[in-house]
C-alpha positions as CSV (number, residue, x, y, z in Angstrom):
1,M,0.0,0.0,0.0
2,S,1.3,3.4,-1.0
3,N,1.6,6.3,1.4
4,F,1.0,8.7,-1.4
5,K,-1.4,11.6,-0.7
6,Y,-2.4,14.7,-2.5
7,K,-4.2,17.9,-1.8
8,T,-5.8,20.3,-4.3
9,A,-6.4,24.0,-4.5
10,K,-8.2,26.2,-7.0
11,D,-7.4,29.9,-7.6
12,G,-9.1,31.4,-10.6
13,N,-7.8,29.7,-13.7
14,K,-5.1,27.9,-11.8
15,Y,-5.4,24.4,-10.2
16,T,-2.8,23.0,-7.9
17,F,-1.9,19.5,-6.9
18,L,0.3,19.1,-3.8
19,F,1.8,15.6,-3.8
20,E,3.2,13.9,-0.8
21,G,4.8,10.5,-0.2
22,M,6.1,7.8,-2.6
23,I,5.3,7.4,-6.3
24,D,5.5,3.7,-6.7
25,E,3.5,0.7,-7.9
26,H,0.8,1.4,-5.4
27,V,0.2,5.0,-6.2
28,K,-3.2,6.3,-7.2
29,L,-2.5,9.6,-9.0
30,P,-5.4,12.0,-8.9
31,P,-8.0,12.4,-11.6
32,M,-7.9,15.6,-13.6
33,P,-10.6,18.1,-12.6
34,E,-13.8,18.0,-14.7
35,F,-13.7,21.7,-15.4
36,V,-11.3,23.6,-17.7
37,V,-8.0,24.4,-16.2
38,E,-5.7,26.9,-17.9
39,I,-2.7,26.4,-15.6
40,L,-2.0,23.2,-13.7
41,I,0.6,23.5,-10.9
42,I,2.1,20.3,-9.7
43,D,3.9,20.9,-6.3
44,L,6.3,18.1,-5.6
45,N,7.9,19.4,-2.4
46,D,6.8,16.5,-0.3
47,V,7.5,13.6,-2.7
48,K,10.0,11.2,-1.0
49,M,10.9,8.9,-3.9
50,I,9.8,7.4,-7.2
51,N,10.6,3.9,-8.5
52,S,10.5,2.4,-12.0
53,V,6.8,1.5,-11.9
54,G,6.1,4.9,-10.4
55,I,7.8,6.5,-13.4
56,R,5.7,4.6,-15.8
57,L,2.5,5.5,-13.9
58,W,3.6,9.1,-13.6
59,M,4.2,9.4,-17.4
60,E,0.8,7.8,-18.2
61,W,-0.9,10.2,-15.7
62,L,0.8,13.2,-17.4
63,K,-0.7,12.1,-20.7
64,S,-4.2,12.6,-19.2
65,I,-3.6,16.3,-18.9
66,P,-5.4,18.2,-21.7
67,S,-3.0,19.5,-24.3
68,D,-4.3,23.1,-24.0
69,T,-3.4,23.2,-20.2
70,S,-0.1,24.9,-19.2
71,I,1.8,22.7,-16.8
72,V,4.0,24.2,-14.1
73,F,6.2,22.1,-11.8
74,R,7.0,23.6,-8.4
75,N,9.5,22.5,-5.8
76,V,10.8,19.6,-7.8
77,V,12.8,17.4,-5.3
78,K,16.1,15.6,-6.1
79,P,14.7,12.1,-6.9
80,L,12.4,13.7,-9.6
81,V,15.1,16.0,-10.9
82,E,17.3,13.0,-11.4
83,Q,14.6,11.1,-13.3
84,A,13.7,14.1,-15.4
85,S,17.4,14.3,-16.4
86,M,17.6,10.7,-17.4
87,V,14.1,9.7,-18.7
88,K,12.9,11.2,-21.9
89,G,9.4,12.5,-21.6
90,F,9.4,12.5,-17.8
91,L,8.3,16.1,-17.9
92,P,6.1,17.0,-20.8
93,K,7.5,19.1,-23.6
94,G,6.6,22.8,-23.1
95,S,6.0,22.4,-19.4
96,K,7.6,24.9,-17.0
97,V,9.8,24.3,-14.0
98,E,9.1,27.1,-11.5
99,S,11.6,25.8,-8.9
100,F,13.7,22.8,-8.0
101,Y,16.0,21.6,-5.2
102,V,19.8,21.4,-5.6
103,P,21.9,19.6,-3.0
104,Y,25.0,21.2,-1.6
105,Y,27.6,19.3,0.5
106,Y,29.6,20.6,3.5
107,E,32.6,18.3,3.7
108,E,33.9,19.3,7.1
109,R,30.5,18.9,8.7
110,D,29.4,16.0,6.5
111,E,26.1,17.7,5.9
112,V,23.9,18.1,2.8
113,E,21.7,21.2,2.4
114,M,18.9,21.3,-0.2
115,V,18.8,24.7,-1.8
116,L,15.7,25.8,-3.7
117,Y,16.6,27.3,-7.2
118,K,13.9,29.6,-8.6
119,E,13.2,30.5,-12.2
120,H,14.3,34.1,-13.2
121,V,16.5,34.2,-10.0
122,D,18.8,31.3,-10.4
123,Y,18.1,30.1,-13.9
124,E,16.2,30.6,-17.1
125,Q,14.5,27.5,-18.5
126,A,15.1,26.7,-22.2
127,T,12.4,27.5,-24.6
128,A,12.0,26.8,-28.3
129,N,13.6,30.2,-29.0
130,K,16.5,30.3,-26.5
131,P,18.7,27.9,-24.6
132,G,18.5,27.5,-20.8
133,S,21.0,29.0,-18.5
134,Y,21.8,28.9,-14.7
135,K,24.3,30.2,-12.2
136,V,25.6,27.9,-9.5
137,R,25.1,29.7,-6.1
138,E,28.0,30.1,-3.8
139,L,27.0,28.9,-0.4
140,K,28.7,29.2,3.0
141,H,27.6,27.5,6.2
142,L,26.0,30.0,8.6
143,D,27.9,28.8,11.6
144,S,31.3,27.7,10.3
145,G,31.6,29.8,7.2
146,E,32.6,26.6,5.3
147,E,32.0,26.8,1.6
148,A,29.6,24.1,0.2
149,E,30.0,22.4,-3.1
150,L,27.4,21.0,-5.5
151,D,26.6,17.4,-4.5
152,V,25.5,16.4,-8.1
153,I,27.1,16.1,-11.5
154,E,26.3,19.5,-12.8
155,E,25.9,18.7,-16.5
156,K,23.4,15.9,-15.8
157,Y,21.4,17.5,-12.9
158,F,20.7,20.8,-14.7
159,R,19.4,19.1,-17.9
160,L,16.0,19.6,-16.2
161,I,16.1,23.2,-17.4
162,M,18.5,23.1,-20.3
163,G,16.1,21.6,-22.8
């Protein structure tokens, strides 16, 4: 049995799904609303993991979204960023990534800090007309002043926004 849960919110022409838990073989992804949605926001902040069956179910679910609906992904967590960087079609063509988490590592403290990157602040997502771009943040630990380093392979991880 999956521990997956979701909440919904409607605000004018925007409809939001807030996902929580694991996307696995037991997941029951929510049905699309029966009314017209111009912008569908999928908030992934509380997703813990996704497995191979979950990936297949996720991609099938995404196909159920009407083609005239704009899709925005918010707070994309590391396990989903990694899948989006490896699995073609994991995020639909033309969808927008509003924000995603990037792990940084403090070697002396043996700590990982997840940093939320935001569109138009930390990166520009690729479009049909322009390539994506990003700037890696410089991060120092608040207590020790130790500089953190990216805890991912940069070229692979940032494919999410590079097109």
